[in-house]
C-alpha positions in Angstrom: 4.7 71.3 44.1 7.2 68.6 44.6 7.6 66.6 47.8 10.9 68.3 48.5 9.4 71.9 48.0 6.5 70.9 50.4 8.9 69.7 52.9 11.1 72.9 52.8 7.9 74.9 53.0 7.0 73.0 56.3 10.6 73.3 57.8 11.5 76.8 56.9 8.8 78.8 58.8 9.6 77.2 62.3 13.2 77.7 61.9 12.6 81.4 61.2 10.3 81.7 64.3 13.0 80.1 66.3 15.7 82.6 65.2 13.4 85.4 66.0 12.3 84.2 69.3 15.8 83.3 70.3 17.0 86.9 69.6 14.1 88.5 71.3 14.6 86.5 74.5 18.3 87.8 74.7 17.2 91.4 74.9 19.0 92.3 71.7 22.3 90.6 72.8 22.7 92.8 76.1 22.3 89.9 78.5 25.4 88.2 79.9 25.8 84.4 79.7 23.8 82.5 82.5 21.0 85.1 82.4 17.6 83.5 83.4 14.2 85.1 82.9 12.6 85.3 86.4 9.7 87.7 86.1 8.0 90.5 84.3 5.3 92.9 84.1 4.4 96.6 85.0 4.9 95.6 88.7 7.4 93.3 89.9 8.4 92.1 93.2 11.0 89.2 93.2 13.2 87.7 95.8 16.4 86.1 94.5 17.4 82.7 95.7 21.1 83.6 95.8 23.3 86.6 95.4 23.6 87.8 91.9 22.5 90.6 89.4 18.9 91.5 88.5 18.6 93.1 85.0 15.4 94.7 84.0 14.8 94.9 80.2 12.2 96.7 78.1 11.6 93.7 75.8 10.1 95.5 72.7 13.2 97.6 72.2 15.8 95.3 74.0 16.8 98.2 76.2 18.3 97.5 79.6 16.4 99.7 82.1 18.2 98.8 85.3 20.8 96.5 86.7 21.2 95.9 90.4 23.4 93.7 92.5 20.9 91.7 94.6 21.4 89.5 97.7 19.6 86.3 98.5 16.5 87.2 100.2 16.3 90.9 99.4 13.6 91.8 97.1 14.0 93.5 93.7 11.0 95.9 93.3 9.9 97.7 90.1 6.6 99.5 89.5 6.1 101.5 86.5 3.6 103.7 88.3 6.0 104.7 91.2 7.5 108.2 90.7 11.1 106.8 91.2 10.8 104.1 88.7 8.8 106.3 86.2 11.7 108.8 86.2 14.2 106.1 85.6 12.1 105.0 82.6 11.8 108.5 81.2 15.6 108.9 81.5 16.4 105.5 79.9 13.4 105.4 77.4 12.5 108.9 76.4 10.4 107.4 73.5 9.0 104.4 75.5 6.7 102.2 73.4 3.1 102.3 73.9 3.0 98.6 74.7 6.2 98.3 76.6 6.9 94.9 78.1 9.5 94.6 81.0 11.3 91.4 81.7 13.5 90.8 84.8 16.6 88.5 84.3 18.8 87.2 87.0 22.4 86.2 86.8 23.7 84.4 89.8 27.0 85.4 91.3 29.7 82.7 90.8 30.0 80.4 93.8 33.1 80.8 96.0 35.0 77.6 97.1 
């Protein structure tokens, strides 16, 4: 192998990994600009620091599960074992993956002057 070929072989895999991870973290392109990952899991209880929008995404499929306007200090709750949340999951993800991963994103509301 030439030096150039070796160097290309070292550089290409990390670039591909960055492309794949970058796409996966944006939930299949369904997230608005400014969305920040703030939590995840099968049970989520998160309190936003400011008003905004909480977006719950099933990460393996990139499917948005719920979007909710939240106010500073009011908790966003999600529990896959609760009846209400389980009903929503069945409606949104009728073929939910066996190893589903839920991620919570937050988009702060624009600040008013």
